[in-house]
C-alpha positions as CSV (number, residue, x, y, z in Angstrom):
1,X,0.0,0.0,0.0
2,X,1.4,3.4,-0.8
3,X,1.4,6.3,1.6
4,X,-0.8,9.2,0.8
5,X,0.5,12.7,1.6
6,X,-1.7,15.7,1.8
7,X,-0.5,19.0,0.5
8,X,-0.4,21.7,3.2
9,X,-3.2,24.2,2.9
10,X,-2.3,27.8,2.4
11,X,-3.5,30.2,5.1
12,X,-6.5,32.2,4.1
13,X,-5.9,35.9,3.4
14,X,-7.3,38.2,6.0
15,X,-10.7,39.6,5.2
16,X,-10.6,43.0,3.6
17,X,-13.2,45.2,1.9
18,X,-11.7,44.3,-1.5
19,X,-12.0,40.5,-0.7
20,X,-15.5,40.8,0.7
21,X,-16.8,42.7,-2.4
22,X,-15.2,40.2,-4.8
23,X,-17.7,37.8,-6.2
24,X,-17.3,34.9,-8.7
25,X,-13.9,34.0,-10.1
26,X,-12.0,37.2,-9.6
27,X,-8.2,37.2,-9.0
28,X,-6.5,39.9,-7.0
29,X,-2.9,40.9,-6.9
30,X,-2.7,39.1,-3.5
31,X,-4.0,36.0,-5.2
32,X,-1.2,36.2,-7.8
33,X,1.4,36.8,-5.1
34,X,0.1,33.7,-3.3
35,X,0.4,31.7,-6.5
36,X,4.0,32.8,-6.8
37,X,4.7,31.6,-3.3
38,X,3.0,28.3,-4.1
39,X,5.3,27.8,-7.1
40,X,8.3,28.6,-4.9
41,X,7.4,26.0,-2.3
42,X,6.4,23.4,-4.8
43,X,9.7,23.7,-6.7
44,X,11.7,23.6,-3.5
45,X,9.9,20.3,-2.6
46,X,10.6,18.8,-6.0
47,X,7.0,18.6,-7.0
48,X,7.5,19.2,-10.7
49,X,8.9,16.7,-13.2
50,X,11.9,17.7,-15.2
51,X,9.9,18.0,-18.4
52,X,7.5,20.4,-16.6
53,X,10.3,22.7,-15.4
54,X,10.5,24.9,-18.5
55,X,6.7,25.7,-18.5
56,X,6.7,26.3,-14.8
57,X,9.7,28.5,-15.0
58,X,8.3,30.6,-17.9
59,X,5.0,31.0,-16.1
60,X,6.8,32.0,-12.9
61,X,8.9,34.6,-14.7
62,X,5.8,36.1,-16.3
63,X,4.1,36.2,-12.9
64,X,7.1,37.8,-11.2
65,X,7.4,40.5,-13.9
66,X,3.7,41.3,-13.7
67,X,3.8,41.6,-10.0
68,X,6.9,43.8,-10.2
69,X,5.1,46.1,-12.7
70,X,2.1,46.3,-10.4
71,X,4.3,47.2,-7.4
72,X,6.1,49.9,-9.4
73,X,2.8,51.4,-10.5
74,X,1.5,51.4,-6.9
75,X,4.7,53.1,-5.7
76,X,4.5,55.7,-8.4
77,X,0.9,56.4,-7.5
78,X,1.8,56.8,-3.8
79,X,4.7,59.1,-4.7
80,X,2.3,61.3,-6.8
81,X,-0.2,61.5,-4.0
82,X,2.5,62.4,-1.5
83,X,4.0,65.1,-3.7
């Protein structure tokens, strides 16, 4: 008999006004950041097969670049509001 292992569950994000108003299948920047962390953990644990690594890596790179753009835009908006 093989042993079954359960994947750890990610902690739920704290409730915010944005999360409470979201309905249906909406993704937030926080959701995308959580996905990035999930990929990090999964790759560290050797979850992906060698032939899957390229696709996972390309997707991770796109996600990382997108999140960096969002962060830069948020910082620019904060700078404009503070000036």
